[in-house]
MARKE-49841 format. One record per residue: residue in one letter; x, y, z of N, C-alpha, C, O in turn. Coordinates in steps of 0.1 Angstrom, whole numbers, padded with zeros to 4 digits, always signed. Layout:
// MARKE-49841
AXYZXYZXYZXYZ...
//
This chain:
// MARKE-49841
M+0008-0012+0000+0000+0000+0000+0009+0012+0000+0020+0012+0006P+0004+0023-0006+0012+0036-0006+0013+0042+0008+0004+0040+0016E+0023+0049+0010+0025+0056+0023+0022+0071+0021+0025+0077+0011Y+0016+0077+0031+0012+0091+0031+0016+0098+0044+0017+0092+0054V+0019+0111+0042+0021+0119+0054+0009+0129+0054+0006+0135+0044I+0002+0130+0066-0010+0138+0067-0006+0149+0077-0001+0147+0088E-0010+0161+0073-0008+0173+0082-0022+0176+0088-0031+0179+0080R-0022+0177+0101-0035+0180+0108-0032+0193+0116-0023+0193+0125E-0039+0203+0114-0038+0216+0122-0047+0214+0134-0059+0214+0133I-0041+0214+0145-0048+0212+0158-0041+0222+0168-0031+0219+0174P-0048+0234+0169-0042+0244+0178-0039+0238+0192-0048+0232+0198G-0027+0241+0197-0024+0236+0210-0021+0221+0211-0020+0216+0222A-0019+0215+0200-0016+0200+0200-0004+0197+0209-0005+0186+0216G+0006+0205+0209+0018+0202+0217+0015+0203+0232+0023+0198+0240N+0004+0209+0236+0001+0210+0250-0010+0200+0255-0014+0200+0266L-0014+0191+0246-0023+0180+0250-0017+0171+0260-0005+0168+0260T-0025+0167+0270-0020+0158+0280-0018+0144+0275-0024+0141+0264D-0011+0135+0282-0010+0121+0278-0024+0115+0277-0026+0107+0268A-0033+0118+0286-0046+0112+0286-0054+0117+0274-0061+0109+0268E-0053+0130+0270-0059+0135+0258-0054+0128+0245-0062+0124+0237L-0041+0127+0245-0035+0120+0233-0039+0105+0233-0041+0100+0222Q-0040+0099+0244-0044+0085+0245-0059+0084+0239-0062+0074+0232E-0067+0093+0243-0081+0092+0239-0082+0094+0223-0090+0088+0217I-0074+0104+0218-0074+0106+0204-0069+0093+0197-0075+0089+0187A-0058+0087+0202-0053+0075+0196-0063+0064+0196-0065+0056+0186R-0070+0062+0207-0081+0052+0208-0092+0054+0198-0096+0044+0192K-0096+0066+0196-0106+0070+0187-0101+0066+0173-0109+0061+0165S-0089+0070+0170-0083+0067+0156-0083+0052+0154-0087+0048+0143V-0078+0044+0164-0077+0030+0162-0091+0024+0160-0093+0014+0153R-0101+0029+0168-0115+0024+0166-0120+0026+0152-0125+0016+0146V-0117+0038+0146-0122+0040+0132-0114+0032+0123-0119+0026+0113L-0101+0030+0125-0093+0022+0116-0098+0007+0116-0099+0001+0106N-0101+0002+0128-0107-0011+0129-0120-0013+0121-0122-0023+0115E-0128-0002+0121-0141-0002+0114-0138-0002+0099-0146-0009+0091M-0128+0005+0095-0125+0006+0080-0118-0006+0074-0118-0008+0062G-0112-0015+0083-0106-0027+0078-0092-0025+0072-0085-0015+0076P-0087-0034+0064-0073-0034+0060-0069-0024+0050-0057-0024+0046K-0078-0015+0045-0074-0006+0035-0066+0006+0040-0062+0015+0032I-0064+0007+0053-0057+0018+0059-0050+0014+0072-0056+0006+0080K-0038+0019+0074-0030+0016+0086-0023+0028+0091-0016+0034+0083W-0024+0031+0104-0016+0042+0110-0003+0037+0115-0002+0027+0122L+0008+0043+0111+0021+0039+0115+0026+0046+0127+0030+0040+0137H+0026+0060+0127+0029+0068+0138+0026+0083+0135+0023+0086+0124S+0028+0091+0145+0025+0105+0144+0035+0113+0151+0041+0109+0161Y+0037+0126+0147+0046+0135+0153+0038+0147+0158+0031+0153+0150V+0038+0150+0171+0030+0161+0176+0039+0173+0178+0050+0172+0185T+0035+0184+0172+0043+0197+0173+0034+0207+0180+0024+0203+0186G+0038+0219+0180+0031+0230+0187+0016+0230+0183+0008+0229+0192D+0013+0232+0171-0001+0234+0166-0005+0224+0155-0015+0226+0148K+0003+0214+0153+0001+0205+0142+0004+0191+0146+0013+0188+0155V-0002+0181+0140+0002+0167+0141+0004+0162+0127-0004+0163+0118Y+0016+0155+0126+0020+0149+0113+0019+0134+0114+0026+0128+0123C+0010+0128+0107+0008+0114+0108+0013+0106+0095+0012+0112+0084V+0018+0094+0098+0023+0086+0087+0014+0074+0086+0012+0067+0096Y+0008+0072+0074-0002+0061+0072+0002+0053+0060+0008+0058+0051L-0003+0041+0059-0004+0033+0047-0018+0032+0044-0027+0030+0052A-0021+0035+0031-0036+0035+0027-0037+0031+0012-0027+0033+0004E-0048+0026+0009-0051+0023-0006-0050+0035-0014-0045+0035-0025D-0055+0046-0009-0055+0059-0016-0058+0070-0007-0061+0068+0005E-0057+0082-0012-0059+0095-0004-0073+0095+0001-0075+0100+0012E-0083+0090-0006-0097+0091-0001-0098+0083+0012-0106+0087+0020A-0091+0072+0013-0092+0064+0026-0087+0073+0038-0093+0072+0049I-0077+0081+0035-0072+0090+0046-0082+0100+0049-0085+0102+0061R-0089+0106+0039-0099+0116+0042-0111+0110+0048-0118+0116+0057E-0115+0097+0045-0126+0091+0051-0123+0088+0066-0132+0090+0074H-0111+0084+0069-0107+0082+0083-0109+0095+0091-0114+0095+0102G-0105+0106+0085-0106+0119+0091-0121+0123+0094-0124+0128+0105R-0129+0121+0084-0143+0124+0085-0150+0115+0096-0157+0121+0105R-0147+0103+0096-0153+0094+0106-0149+0097+0120-0157+0096+0129G-0136+0100+0121-0131+0103+0135-0131+0117+0139-0129+0120+0151G-0135+0126+0130-0136+0140+0134-0122+0146+0135-0120+0156+0142F-0112+0141+0127-0099+0146+0127-0096+0155+0115-0101+0151+0104P-0090+0166+0117-0087+0175+0105-0077+0168+0096-0068+0161+0100V-0079+0170+0083-0070+0165+0073-0067+0177+0064-0074+0180+0054N-0057+0185+0068-0054+0197+0061-0046+0195+0048-0048+0202+0038R-0036+0186+0049-0028+0183+0037-0025+0168+0037-0023+0162+0048V-0025+0162+0025-0021+0148+0024-0011+0147+0013-0013+0153+0002A+0001+0141+0016+0011+0140+0006+0015+0125+0005+0018+0119+0015A+0016+0120-0008+0020+0106-0010+0036+0106-0009+0042+0115-0014V+0041+0097-0002+0056+0096+0000+0061+0089-0013+0056+0078-0017R+0070+0096-0020+0076+0090-0032+0088+0082-0030+0091+0072-0036R+0097+0088-0020+0109+0081-0017+0112+0085-0003+0107+0095+0003M+0122+0078+0003+0126+0081+0017+0141+0081+0017+0148+0073+0010I+0147+0091+0024+0161+0092+0025+0165+0093+0040+0156+0097+0048D+0177+0089+0043+0182+0091+0057+0197+0092+0056+0202+0093+0045P+0204+0093+0068+0218+0095+0067+0226+0084+0059+0236+0087+0053S+0220+0072+0058+0227+0062+0050+0227+0065+0035+0235+0059+0028T+0218+0073+0031+0217+0077+0017+0229+0085+0012+0233+0085+0001A+0236+0091+0022+0248+0099+0019+0260+0090+0014+0269+0095+0008G+0259+0077+0017+0269+0068+0013+0279+0064+0023+0288+0056+0020
//
């Protein structure tokens, strides 16, 4: 399945408590389980006012459907074309 990076604008995201983040994660997993194998959440990065999520999904519409069902903002979706890391330097 293709990999996607999702940008979610959530004011104050970096100030959410562990309990609040846990509840968000539980809601996301609940929706993912309802949607079946066409979408999988890998991990997310929480910053000041945004959350960047990395997903595997059949297509961009599956990402947007997950957002609608869970009430999560989906401000931008980008398909990952390639990945580089320090080992790419040789």
